[in-house]
C-alpha angles and dihedrals in degrees: 000000000000116000114256131167104227106203139143118274108251096202094240097116128065114231120237128183088261094051090046088054090051092049091052091046091054091045092051091050088060090048088060089066103026103030122196092351086083089067088069088060089057089059090055092043089050091055094050100034109017092168091062093053090043089058089057089049093048090048088056098241099115138020138159127272127224091281093051096253120136117257136176111252125229087256089055093048090049091052091051090052092048091050090049090054091051093050099045105037121075115234090226090063098050092101088061096055100063099093139345113266124225132189095243121091118214146102097339134154099250118071117204130207088237116093138200136193114279115263127192108275097029110131113254089220088073093057113137098220095184094056093039093054092045090054091049094048092046092050097049095038098240132296133105146316096038109221115204118212128196092256090056093062117109127178133195114254116242137194119243104223128204136189123246135206114217133182118194113204109207120195111232097173120134096261092062087076091074125094095358092287097140095046091053093045089050091052090054092049092049090048090055089050090052091047093052092044094050105034111011104046090156092061129093119223128179127178115211122188117210127198124131084340132357137252138176120252130211119220090264092045089056093051091049096044130111132174118276115266118248104252102176127035103188112144089229127035130178113166130165114198125185108224093208093058108019121178121252092261124046119169108241103191100083125108113250104177088157092062090045093053092044092050092046093049091053091049093049092046088068094051119097094207113119092216115063131170144171121213114196123197115188143149100202147044115263113277098173137048142161129243116184103312096336127100116210121203109191129173132210091040111272133213089233092061092045091051094052092046094049090049089056091049089053090049090053091052091048088059091055098260118144115223128207120179128192122194116203111212103171098132100036142356098254104194093188092056093049091048091050097053088046089054089051089054092047097051093042101037087237137123131282130187139162125211145140121272095257092059094045098091101063092040093054092045091052089049091048088061105030097040093063122110114246120225115220125217116268 
C-alpha cells in the first residue's frame, strides 16, 4: 500500500480542483484496504470540516444516497479505476493494450506497418500506395505513365479483433485480510475494469467474490468490499448447511472456489463472445464446496472439497472456458495451495502461478491477454 500520512486537515490550505483530486485519490487508496468503512470517516470529517467534504461533492466524486449516507459516485469509481490502471500497467506495455490480437489476418481495426501482397477479398482501403507504386516503377523500369498490374498491389496487414467475456474470481475469505493481500487484489480487479471500460468496450467483464459462497459485485460493490471476518476459530470444522433452509448464522470466511467457478461458468454460458475466460485470485486451498443443495464447510482442507472443485474446473474447460489461477503466498509458502492451483491448471489445460500481492498486477494483465482463445481464419 502507498505511504500516506493520514491526518486531520488544519484549514491552512485553500483547496483547488487539483488538491481536491489528490484528496479523493488518498481517500480511495484507503478504501482499497478498508472498504466502505472509510465512508464513516467522511461523516466525521463533514462535521468538523464541512467545506472539505463539500469540495468532494462539488467535484462530483461523492454524494449521498436515498438514506442520506455518503457514497462514491460513478465518476469517483471511474477515477479509482483509471488510477489503478496507471499504477499497475507499465508504460512500456501500453502499445500492447489497444486491442486483443488473434491469429487470423483480415479486415481488422488495427493497421500495421507490415505489408503483404494483395489477395482477392482484401479491402482496397488498406492499399499501401507507396509500396504498390514502387513495385510498378521497378517492374516497368521507370517512365510515365506508371501502369499498375495486379502483382504490384500491396496492402497493409491488419489484425482481426474479437471480443472476450471474462469473469474474475476474487477470494474474500478471512485470510485475505493479512499483509494487504485483498487491497492489492482489489486494485488489480479495478484496473481490469478500467482497462475494459477504456479500451475494450466490446468485452464483458464481471467480478465475482467468493467466500463461503460466491456473489457478483458491481463496480461500486468492489470498491466498498472487504474480506469476510473470521467468525469461528475451531481447529477443525465440518459443517453441512442446507441452502434452502439455512440457519441464522453461517460462517462466511471460508474459501469456496467451487461456488465461484460454478457461478462464473453460468455467467459465461450466457455470453455470446467466442473467447471466454476465468481468472481466479486466491490465497488458500478450497475449504468449502456445494453438493446438490448442501453447502459444506470443511477445515483443514479436505480431499472431498478439492475433488469437487477440480471437477468443476474440468467442466468449465469442457465448455471452452480458459482458466488462469493465481496463488498469493505473501505470508507463507503454502505448498498445498501451490499444488492445488497446479492441479486446476492440469485438469483444465489452463494456467497456474504463485506470487506475492505486489507482483499480482502484471501477472494478471499478462494472463488477461495471453490466456485468450485465438480465432483462426475461416
